[in-house]
Every structure is written in C-alpha cells, then in structure tokens.
N, C-alpha and C positions, 0 to 999 in steps of 0.2 A: 709318693704319691706327686702329682703334678706340683709345679708352681706357681699355677695358677688358681687350684685349688687352695694351696700351702697361703696365696694371699689372701683370699676370699675370707679366709679362716682368720687370719690375722686380723682385719677389717670387720668381723662380724663381733671378736672378742675388745674393739676400742666401740663398736654403739652401746649407748644409754639401752636400762634394761627395754623400757616400753619397746623400741625398735628395733629391738633381738626379738622380744615376743609375736609382733608384728610380720619380723620376717621369718620364722618359724611356722606359723600361720600358714604364711602362703605357701610357703614350701613345703606342709601336709596337704595343702589341697590342691599344687599343680605336682607332686612327689608320685613318681609314675612306680605302680609294683610290679615287683620282678614277673611274675604272674603273664603282666600284660607287653612287658617286654618280651618275653618268651615267647609266647602269642604269635605278636607279628610278626618275630622271624629277625629280624634287626632294625636298629634304632629309626633309621630311613621310613620303615615299613611303620613302626608305631607311631612316630611321628606324622605322617602324613593320615592316620587310623583316627588322631586326636584334631587335627584340621576338619577334618570330615565330621567328625561327630560333634563338633563346636559349632558346624556352619561356616566355619571359615574358607571351604572349598564343597565343591555340589557332589564331587565324584573324584575319583581315585582310579585314571586309567591307566593300565602296564602300557611299555616301553615298546614303541616300535622295533619290529623286528629289523633285520636285517634287507628282508627282502623288500617289506614295508620303505624302510629309510631309502632305498635304492631306485623306488618306485614313486618319491617324492619329490613335486614341484614346487619352486618355493613362487609366489605372489609375485607378478609385475608391477612397479607401482609408482608414477611417475612422481616428479619434484625431485629436492635436493635431497640428497643423503641426510639420514638422520644423526649420522656423524660430523657431515660438513655445519649441519643448524647447530649443534651443539657448541664446535667452533666455534663461532662464528656470534653465537649468544655469550660468549664467555669473555670474548675482547670488548 
C-alpha cells in the first residue's frame, strides 16, 4: 500500500466518531464502482465522464491527431507576454 494511503488511514483513525461517519458517507457518494471504471477504459476517461455527468464540462473532445497538431496555428495577440505580466505583478 502506498505511503499516502497509510497516512490517510492513520488520520482517519484519529478522527472523532461523528467525523468518521461523515467521511464514510462522503466516500460512499463519490466512490466509483469497478464496473464504471472498467467501462470507461482508464481513470482519465472515467474522470472526464464524471465531470460531464455533473455538468462541470460541456463535452469530451478527442485528442488531436498528429496531422491536426501539425496544421495547428497559434493565434498571434499583441501586448505583454503573460509570463512577464505575472513576474511584474509578483514584485
């Protein structure tokens, strides 16, 4: 088991009973079923489907092919580069 999981388990063991119940209720609500993960193909696809189902994204697009990527042209915009703006604002 990963160290992260072990830390979470130890943290849960230290919680008061009411908070443990609240946490397990939340886990049950958000726990993916094995069938839904397998039908989604991989975790990334599963997460995208959950976001779509909850209305957080409007569509799932397919990745660009190599040909489409080669044809892609960036849009030129004027003004200060965003990276420079961030550096200036942080000073």
